[in-house]
VEXLUM-214242 format. One record per atom (N, C-alpha, C): residue in three letters; x, y, z. Coordinates in steps of 0.001 Angstrom, whole numbers, padded with zeros to 6 digits, always signed. Layout:
// VEXLUM-214242
ALAXYZ
...
// end
This chain:
// VEXLUM-214242
MET-084876+029481-031284
MET-084155+028276-032218
MET-084728+027518-031521
LYS-084885+026444-032995
LYS-085191+024973-032725
LYS-083956+024342-032266
THR-083925+023156-031696
THR-082888+022010-031045
THR-082682+021224-033083
CYS-081296+020682-032467
CYS-080313+020027-034075
CYS-081530+018647-034475
LEU-082627+018206-033604
LEU-083282+017412-033218
LEU-084149+017269-033947
GLU-085254+018676-033837
GLU-086271+019340-034810
GLU-085725+020228-035577
ARG-084566+020336-036396
ARG-084086+021009-037276
ARG-084135+019762-038731
ILE-083585+018628-038120
ILE-083679+017451-038576
ILE-085239+017088-038958
GLN-085969+016716-038401
GLN-086780+016527-038711
GLN-087740+017278-038712
SER-087948+018262-039109
SER-088906+019818-040141
SER-087669+019351-041350
LEU-086594+019292-041322
LEU-086099+018943-043545
LEU-086808+017485-043701
ALA-086212+016720-042886
ALA-087180+015709-043601
ALA-088771+015490-043513
HIS-089181+015883-042992
HIS-090827+016852-043265
HIS-090887+016868-044492
GLN-090235+018648-044437
GLN-090667+018828-045985
GLN-089808+017995-047266
THR-089095+017011-047301
THR-088747+016634-048239
THR-089344+015067-048196
GLY-090413+014818-047376
GLY-090852+013770-047411
GLY-089555+012462-047226
VAL-088623+012520-046226
VAL-087688+011339-045927
VAL-088166+010561-044656
PRO-088232+009677-044309
PRO-088640+009143-043403
PRO-087367+008522-042297
LEU-087474+008896-041055
LEU-085963+008839-040111
LEU-087048+008028-038632
GLU-086182+007447-038249
GLU-086160+006567-036867
GLU-085354+007988-036447
THR-086436+008051-034689
THR-085859+008600-033705
THR-085154+008072-032652
GLN-084325+007535-032025
GLN-083698+006278-031312
GLN-083636+007392-029909
ARG-084204+006711-028646
ARG-083694+007723-027656
ARG-082336+006505-026586
HIS-081474+006349-026057
HIS-081163+005792-024801
HIS-080292+005665-023942
ARG-079789+005610-023357
ARG-079187+006094-022092
ARG-078328+006992-022612
GLU-077917+007932-021833
GLU-076595+008817-022195
GLU-074800+007614-022476
VAL-074710+008059-023403
VAL-073118+008054-023922
VAL-072609+008523-024735
TYR-071294+008864-024647
TYR-070226+009546-025223
TYR-069616+009435-026396
THR-069871+008079-026977
THR-068515+008065-028409
THR-069620+007753-029146
MET-069266+007810-030442
MET-069834+006588-031276
MET-069961+004944-031021
GLN-068813+004927-031155
GLN-068852+002939-030121
GLN-069686+002859-029457
GLN-069791+003642-027940
GLN-070784+003607-026782
GLN-072334+003692-027954
VAL-072198+005038-028731
VAL-073998+004324-028962
VAL-074152+003137-029928
ALA-073593+002797-030648
ALA-073523+001788-031502
ALA-073907+000375-030901
ALA-073408+000213-029270
ALA-072928-000569-028684
ALA-074608-000869-028136
GLU-074634+000864-027457
GLU-075624+000601-026725
GLU-077539+000569-027665
LEU-077081+001255-029256
LEU-078320+000222-030020
LEU-078482-000632-030462
HIS-077088-001453-030627
HIS-077230-002890-030854
HIS-076820-002945-032775
GLU-075908-001736-033005
GLU-075703-001440-034214
GLU-074558-001802-034516
LYS-074182-001983-035907
LYS-072737-002294-036289
LYS-072127-001060-036378
GLY-071004-000913-036223
GLY-070406+001005-036001
GLY-069653+001466-037603
ALA-069780+000014-038710
ALA-069375+000757-040147
ALA-070883+001397-040487
HIS-071822+001512-039821
HIS-073150+002502-040044
HIS-073542+003569-039604
VAL-072557+003766-037973
VAL-072780+004864-037223
VAL-071705+005890-037105
ALA-072374+006905-037878
ALA-071481+008304-037926
ALA-071127+009117-037035
LYS-069925+009314-036784
LYS-069181+009900-036191
LYS-068701+011236-036562
VAL-068484+012722-035985
VAL-068264+013752-036777
VAL-067349+014376-036215
VAL-065767+014833-037012
VAL-064801+015479-036434
VAL-064662+016191-037071
ILE-064495+017875-036115
ILE-064000+018818-037048
ILE-062389+019048-036576
ALA-062362+019455-037724
ALA-061120+019682-038307
ALA-060687+021491-039483
GLN-059726+021740-039159
GLN-059388+022751-039813
GLN-058782+022999-040516
ALA-059348+023673-041430
ALA-058573+023010-043088
ALA-057961+024560-043285
ASP-056917+025028-043677
ASP-056606+026159-043486
ASP-057153+027319-042727
ASP-058092+027915-043547
ASP-058148+029500-042281
ASP-060058+028696-042165
ALA-060411+027942-042570
ALA-062399+027667-042646
ALA-062226+026052-041641
LEU-063225+025755-040735
LEU-063933+025267-040111
LEU-064477+023601-040694
VAL-064407+022555-040818
VAL-064797+021477-041859
VAL-065349+020384-041097
MET-066714+019724-042017
MET-066593+018442-041185
MET-066637+017595-041610
LEU-066421+016582-040667
LEU-065645+015157-041239
LEU-066415+013780-040886
VAL-067238+013474-041638
VAL-068312+012570-041040
VAL-067787+010445-042059
LEU-067472+010247-040905
LEU-066870+008702-040909
LEU-067555+008026-040045
ALA-067326+006229-039959
ALA-068370+005405-039754
ALA-067347+005635-037798
ALA-067945+004969-037212
ALA-067484+004923-035735
ALA-066145+004650-035728
PRO-065753+003309-035842
PRO-064418+002740-035641
PRO-063245+003471-036340
ASP-063303+003887-037539
ASP-062678+004450-038557
ASP-061660+005494-037649
HIS-061114+005603-038465
HIS-059786+007281-038499
HIS-059652+007856-039722
VAL-059424+009338-038991
VAL-059444+010320-040287
VAL-057655+010141-040665
ASP-058313+010365-042088
ASP-056361+010391-042794
ASP-055948+011445-042665
PHE-055442+012723-041680
PHE-055164+014044-042424
PHE-055407+014350-043503
ASP-053860+013783-044080
ASP-053266+013600-045577
ASP-053948+013825-046471
ALA-054786+012811-046425
ALA-055927+012590-047272
ALA-056706+013257-047451
ALA-057305+013660-046298
ALA-058820+015000-045931
ALA-057341+016540-046706
ARG-056911+016631-046141
ARG-055797+017979-046640
ARG-055763+017914-048018
ALA-055925+016838-049473
ALA-055434+016829-050391
ALA-057211+016651-051528
VAL-057968+015861-050418
VAL-059502+015925-050737
VAL-059956+017541-050527
LEU-059238+018513-049559
LEU-060428+019810-049560
LEU-059238+020426-049904
GLY-058299+020234-050693
GLY-057195+020837-051489
GLY-056202+022142-050582
ALA-056826+021897-048933
ALA-055680+022787-047994
ALA-053990+022375-047959
GLN-053223+023865-047173
GLN-052428+023639-047436
GLN-052086+022915-045907
HIS-053306+023035-045023
HIS-053113+022285-043624
HIS-054112+022027-043360
VAL-054349+020675-042717
VAL-055792+020187-041738
VAL-055541+019658-040704
LEU-056505+019822-039704
LEU-055985+019549-038433
LEU-056831+019296-037221
PRO-057403+018180-036339
PRO-058626+018104-035518
PRO-058457+019565-034362
VAL-059720+019789-034092
VAL-060097+020989-033753
VAL-060226+020615-032287
PRO-059772+021088-031425
PRO-060241+020679-029719
PRO-062169+021274-029811
GLU-062994+020093-029006
GLU-064393+020870-029014
GLU-063919+022588-027740
SER-063527+022993-027723
SER-063300+024205-027290
SER-063233+025082-028422
GLY-062170+024757-029476
GLY-062401+025391-030606
GLY-063895+025431-031851
PHE-064652+025011-031232
PHE-066091+024893-032077
PHE-067160+025223-031651
ARG-066795+024580-030516
ARG-068780+024629-029059
ARG-069630+025767-029502
ASP-068872+026857-030144
ASP-070047+027593-030061
ASP-070653+027675-031356
ARG-069638+027029-032268
ARG-070717+026900-033656
ARG-071554+026252-033149
PHE-072043+025511-032899
PHE-073004+024228-032637
PHE-073693+024792-031356
PRO-074811+026108-031370
PRO-075151+026635-030722
PRO-076710+025760-030047
ASP-076930+025000-030911
ASP-078358+023744-030387
ASP-077934+023121-029945
CYS-076720+022140-029809
CYS-076203+021179-029826
CYS-075749+021197-028030
ALA-076149+019504-027509
ALA-074072+019801-026477
ALA-073644+019423-026890
PRO-072063+019559-026559
PRO-070991+019378-026584
PRO-070679+017927-027057
GLY-069968+017884-028082
GLY-070103+016761-029262
GLY-070740+016046-029785
ALA-072224+016322-030171
ALA-073140+015374-030294
ALA-073646+016402-031156
MET-072922+017039-032231
MET-073603+017286-033135
MET-073682+016703-034277
PRO-074638+016788-035151
PRO-075757+015884-036398
PRO-074532+016317-037625
PRO-074470+015374-038559
PRO-073108+015535-039245
PRO-074383+015948-040534
PHE-074581+017137-040024
PHE-075594+018261-040911
PHE-074223+019510-041244
GLY-073010+020052-041660
GLY-072652+021024-041813
GLY-073030+022283-042651
LYS-074077+021835-042895
LYS-075147+023484-043675
LYS-075376+024110-043184
PHE-076055+023455-041502
PHE-076919+023592-041132
PHE-075934+025275-040216
TYR-074964+024824-040518
TYR-073706+025867-039004
TYR-072454+026491-040358
ASP-072958+026350-041804
ASP-072082+027260-042691
ASP-070755+026526-042763
MET-070761+025296-043299
MET-069802+024676-042723
MET-069568+022971-043983
ARG-068169+023026-043808
ARG-068497+022487-045331
ARG-068076+020957-044786
THR-068958+019914-045357
THR-068711+018554-045010
THR-068734+017384-046415
LEU-067523+016731-045508
LEU-067189+015478-046137
LEU-067601+014192-045726
LEU-067954+013193-046460
LEU-068803+012140-046305
LEU-067636+010949-046652
ASP-067323+010200-045706
ASP-066042+009127-046240
ASP-066812+008238-047197
GLU-066464+007873-048343
GLU-067233+007085-049468
GLU-067684+005460-048594
GLY-066732+005102-047492
GLY-066943+003628-046717
GLY-068807+003423-046674
LEU-068626+005231-045608
LEU-069966+005040-044954
LEU-071073+005489-046129
ALA-069715+006335-046823
ALA-071943+006543-047807
ALA-072233+005594-048709
GLN-071286+004283-048731
GLN-071800+003386-049177
GLN-072999+001975-048496
THR-072701+002621-047589
THR-073716+002219-046657
THR-075476+002205-046997
GLU-076078+001057-046429
GLU-077327+001217-046524
GLU-078437+002165-045814
THR-078157+001758-043830
THR-078880+002979-043156
THR-077009+004002-042658
ILE-077681+005004-041772
ILE-076980+005622-041313
ILE-077417+006192-039707
VAL-076889+005887-038612
VAL-076809+006124-037516
VAL-075861+007364-037031
PHE-076833+008356-036522
PHE-075836+009383-035950
PHE-076822+010539-035105
GLN-075857+011399-034049
GLN-076424+012019-032648
GLN-077062+013148-033367
ALA-078493+013295-033010
ALA-078907+013840-033288
ALA-079105+015565-032173
GLY-077900+015858-031930
GLY-077658+017228-030302
GLY-077826+016711-029711
THR-078088+015387-028760
THR-077926+015154-027302
THR-077369+014175-027563
HIS-076678+013658-026390
HIS-075949+012340-026314
HIS-077083+011618-025483
ARG-078227+011575-025864
ARG-078840+010748-025544
ARG-079603+010238-026432
GLU-079852+011013-027725
GLU-080620+011040-029267
GLU-079820+010700-030255
THR-080457+009397-031178
THR-079777+009292-032354
THR-081208+009621-033638
ILE-080142+009520-034807
ILE-081547+009308-035888
ILE-080880+008424-036940
LYS-081509+007592-037449
LYS-081197+006422-038081
LYS-082365+007071-039606
MET-082038+006945-041152
MET-082215+006762-041339
MET-081646+006021-043224
ALA-081927+006251-044276
ALA-081176+005281-045267
ALA-080525+006506-045629
THR-079183+005460-045775
THR-078002+006394-046345
THR-077954+007315-047734
ARG-078921+007028-048342
ARG-078999+007690-049993
ARG-080108+009330-048931
ASP-080631+008596-048385
ASP-081973+010041-048020
ASP-080042+011314-047245
TYR-080075+010403-046762
TYR-079328+011379-046089
TYR-078408+012260-046426
ILE-077224+011697-047695
ILE-077032+012561-048645
ILE-077748+013072-049250
ARG-078794+012830-049206
ARG-079343+013903-050771
ARG-080249+015078-049304
LEU-080000+014772-047749
LEU-080517+016593-047676
LEU-079757+017107-047358
ALA-078309+015949-046280
ALA-077520+017035-045484
ALA-076266+017405-047343
LEU-076207+016833-048534
LEU-075685+017561-049195
LEU-074301+017526-048943
PRO-073857+016142-048140
PRO-071618+015778-048053
PRO-071389+015995-049614
GLU-070305+015777-049788
GLU-069025+016088-050590
GLU-068908+014548-050377
ILE-068568+013388-051189
ILE-068086+012063-050728
ILE-066717+012140-051228
ALA-066050+011461-050404
ALA-064509+011247-050724
ALA-063722+010333-049941
HIS-062739+010237-049838
HIS-061989+008889-049369
HIS-061021+009963-048568
PHE-061459+009704-047186
PHE-059999+010543-046336
PHE-059975+010016-044701
VAL-059725+008633-044623
VAL-059826+007242-043339
VAL-059236+006564-043955
TYR-058211+006140-042818
TYR-056535+005406-042800
TYR-057857+003726-042936
ALA-057064+003118-044137
ALA-057645+001671-044640
ALA-057744+001007-043146
PRO-058910+000085-042700
PRO-059077-000007-041782
PRO-058388-001533-041635
ALA-057987-002340-040132
ALA-057096-003229-040363
ALA-058132-003826-039340
HIS-058981-003531-039009
HIS-060102-004924-038926
HIS-061341-004943-040182
VAL-062430-005875-039640
VAL-063435-005960-040213
VAL-064768-005240-039529
HIS-065302-004748-040237
HIS-066659-003990-039543
HIS-067473-004839-039294
// end
């Protein structure tokens, strides 16, 4: 089985999309990743897995932002949308370290929503299956490869990115 990183690199290579693989010390939150790489949190993506009625969905948003689950419910057309603890989805990502899933729900048969604020950034940085490796690429290329649905589902930020 290919690793997350190998799957993304392979997809990028097949489609001619340039990407940059970054290695850094082991960190566990995307805010820490942003600090480690000297990147603005506004274009560093974090992945939140939620239960939308009977299905798991992947929500992709900027590191400093927070999911508005009522907005996500409306976007998804679901009765209930709730965050799922890692124990509830860990086995869905066999090629990734716990909590280091890349924002490619299509690899895991999972609907993916990308917050519109993050979708408007020039570049996107995300974990590549480990707590030591990230990928940086043009956001438009990420959207072309990952095919997320773009929607608004975060709380209005109380800070400036």
